[in-house]
N, C-alpha and C positions, 0 to 999 in steps of 0.2 A: 842484724843486717842494718846498714846505713842506707840513706837515700842520697842519690847523686843526681844533680842536674847535668844533662848533656845538651849543649848548645851547639847547633850545626851551623857552620858559616862557609860561604864560598863567594867567589866573585860572579855576580849575576849581571854585571854591566858590560864587561869587555866581550865584544861580539865573537872573538877568536876563542874564548874560553868556553863558549856554549856548545852543548851537544847537539848532534843533528836529531831530528824527530825520532829516528830509529834507536839512536843511542839513548835518547831520554826514555823511551818506552822500556828499553832493557835495564836502564838505570832504576826506573820506578819499580819494576819487577823485583830487582835485587833489595830495594827497601821493604818491599812486602815480604819478601823471604826472610830478611833480617829481623823484622818485627815479629813475624810468625815464630821464629826461633826464640826470640826474648820472651814471648808469651808463653811458649811451651816450657821454657826454663824457669818460669815464674820470676823473671827479672824486672818486669815492669811494675814500678810503684803505683803508677797511674795509667789509665788506658791511653795508648797514643792517639792523638787527634790532629787533624790538619789545621794549619793556621794561614790566614790571608797572607799574600804576598805584600800588601801595602800596610801602612799604619801610620802613626803619628809620633812626633817627638816633642816633649815638652822641655823647654830650655830654661836656663836659670832665670831669665827675665820674664818668664811665664808666657813667652811666645810660643806658638805651636806650628810646627812645620809638617807637611806630608811626606810620607816615604813611599817607596824605598828612597834611600838617602844618598843624594849625588855627592855629598862631601866625603863619603867613605867608599872604598873599593869593595870590601867584603861585607856582605850583609847577612843577617840571620835567615836561614832557610827552614829552621824548625828546632823543636826542642823536645826532650823526653825525660822523665824521671824514672831512674832505675834503681834496683836494689843490689847492693854489692857489700862485701865485708869491709873493704878498705879501698884507698885510692889505687892501689896496684890492680886490684881485681876490676874496679871501674875502668881503668885504663885499657885492660885487656878486652873487656867488653866493648868499649868505644872503638878499639882497633877493627872491629867487624863492620863499622858504619860505612855504607856505601858513598857517603859524602867525600871520603878520602880519595875515592876513584876519580873524582873531578877535580881534584886539587884543593878540596876544602879543608876545614879544621874542625876539630871538636873541642870545645872548652868544657872542662869537668870541674864541678863543684860540689862539695859535700854540704849536705843540709846541716846547719848549725843548730842543734836541738838543745 
């Protein structure tokens, strides 16, 4: 098995793109269900963990800015490391991600060992 990084991104800025409180609760429930399935199928290479919504960006000139980042529309909502045989299998696993329901994307990268 190989390890793959799944990076979840979506538009967190555009007001019209944001779910209602009820939709958000249902969406979070789908995330829990998806992670429970990944755990039951022994697909998580590392335990899933929450990440802060804010952060820092270090630029080439060594200046630091706070996030989330106004200069980009789509920002990272989370990440997870999964186990899969190859890219095709990792993509199939990623297709179950609830981020896609909200117009988000999943970037998939294989660990280069």
